[in-house]
matplotlib code that plots the C-alpha trace (Angstrom):
import matplotlib.pyplot as plt

x = [-0.2, 1.8, 1.7, 0.2, 0.7, -2.4, -2.6, -3.9, -4.2, -1.2, -0.6, 0.4, -2.6, -4.6, -3.5, -3.8, -7.3, -7.9, -6.4, -8.6, -11.6, -10.7, -10.4, -13.7, -15.4, -13.8, -14.9, -18.2, -18.6, -17.5, -19.5, -22.7, -21.8, -21.6, -24.9, -26.8, -25.0, -26.1, -29.9, -29.8, -28.6, -31.4, -34.0, -33.0, -32.9, -36.2, -37.7, -36.1, -37.6, -41.2, -40.6, -39.5, -42.6, -44.8, -43.4, -43.7, -47.4, -48.1, -46.5, -48.8, -51.8, -50.4, -50.2, -53.8, -54.2, -51.6, -49.7, -46.6, -45.1, -41.8, -38.8, -36.5, -38.2, -36.3, -37.8, -37.0, -39.4, -38.9, -35.0, -34.3, -34.0, -36.3, -35.1, -37.2, -36.2, -37.4, -35.5, -37.0, -37.5, -34.6, -32.3, -32.8, -30.0, -30.1, -27.7, -27.2, -23.9, -24.7, -26.3, -23.2, -23.7, -26.9, -29.8, -32.6, -33.7, -37.3, -38.3, -41.8, -42.8, -45.4, -46.6, -45.4, -46.8, -48.0, -44.6, -43.3, -40.9, -39.0, -39.6, -36.8, -37.4, -34.3, -34.1, -31.0, -29.9, -26.9, -24.6, -24.3, -27.3]
y = [0.3, 3.3, 6.2, 9.2, 12.8, 13.8, 17.8, 18.8, 21.8, 23.0, 24.5, 27.8, 27.8, 26.8, 29.6, 32.4, 31.4, 31.4, 34.9, 36.4, 35.2, 36.6, 40.0, 39.5, 39.0, 41.8, 43.9, 43.1, 43.4, 46.5, 47.8, 46.2, 47.6, 51.0, 50.3, 49.5, 52.8, 55.0, 53.6, 54.1, 58.0, 58.0, 57.0, 59.6, 62.6, 61.5, 61.2, 64.3, 66.2, 64.6, 66.1, 69.6, 69.5, 68.5, 71.4, 74.1, 73.1, 73.4, 76.5, 78.0, 77.0, 79.0, 82.0, 81.6, 82.3, 84.3, 86.3, 87.1, 83.9, 84.2, 83.0, 81.5, 78.2, 75.1, 71.6, 67.9, 65.7, 62.0, 62.2, 65.0, 68.5, 71.1, 74.9, 77.0, 81.0, 83.8, 86.4, 89.6, 88.9, 91.0, 89.7, 85.9, 84.8, 81.4, 80.0, 76.1, 75.7, 74.6, 71.5, 70.2, 68.0, 66.0, 68.3, 69.2, 72.6, 74.2, 77.3, 79.2, 82.8, 83.8, 87.4, 87.7, 90.8, 92.2, 92.0, 89.3, 86.7, 83.7, 81.1, 78.6, 74.7, 73.2, 69.3, 67.9, 64.5, 63.4, 60.7, 58.3, 57.4]
z = [-0.3, -1.2, 1.3, -0.3, 0.3, 1.7, 2.3, 6.0, 7.8, 9.3, 12.8, 11.3, 9.3, 12.1, 14.3, 11.6, 10.8, 14.7, 14.8, 12.4, 13.6, 16.6, 15.4, 13.7, 16.8, 18.7, 16.1, 16.2, 20.2, 19.7, 17.2, 18.8, 22.0, 20.5, 19.0, 22.1, 23.6, 20.9, 21.4, 24.3, 23.7, 21.3, 23.8, 26.2, 23.7, 22.7, 26.1, 26.9, 23.8, 25.0, 28.5, 27.0, 24.9, 27.4, 29.7, 27.1, 26.6, 30.2, 30.3, 27.3, 29.1, 32.6, 30.5, 29.9, 33.5, 34.4, 31.6, 34.2, 35.4, 37.1, 35.0, 35.3, 36.3, 37.5, 38.5, 37.9, 36.3, 36.2, 36.6, 34.3, 35.3, 33.6, 32.8, 31.6, 30.8, 28.9, 26.5, 24.4, 20.9, 20.1, 22.4, 22.2, 24.3, 26.7, 29.0, 28.3, 29.5, 32.6, 31.1, 29.3, 26.4, 27.4, 26.9, 24.8, 24.3, 22.7, 21.8, 21.7, 21.4, 24.3, 25.4, 28.9, 30.4, 27.2, 25.8, 23.1, 24.0, 23.5, 25.9, 26.2, 27.6, 28.7, 29.7, 30.8, 32.1, 34.4, 33.5, 30.8, 28.5]

ax = plt.figure().add_subplot(projection="3d")
ax.plot(x, y, z, "-o")
ax.set_aspect("equal")
plt.show()
């Protein structure tokens, strides 16, 4: 019975294949972790925007009862910090430096004390997404 020269996988080929597979798995895990983090961040932003819209609607309803509410106004709701401020239409400046990068701001026009003002509602959150 003659011995045939059968080819198999050498040790170097097996190690190289495992190395390539390991790199692919590590890259996939990093990408999937980043995607989950980005999804949580988007959820936080969406919830903050919903709270800001809700607060803005509440202030509009309040203006019908009290045309001169005291602003700025700060509170917390559902783990989010809410800050409402106003500025005259000709000088629209509002403060966001205290909120860092995790905040959502919405603006609307309103009559405060008979004068047109820009009301800014800023909702911020702490920590990671």
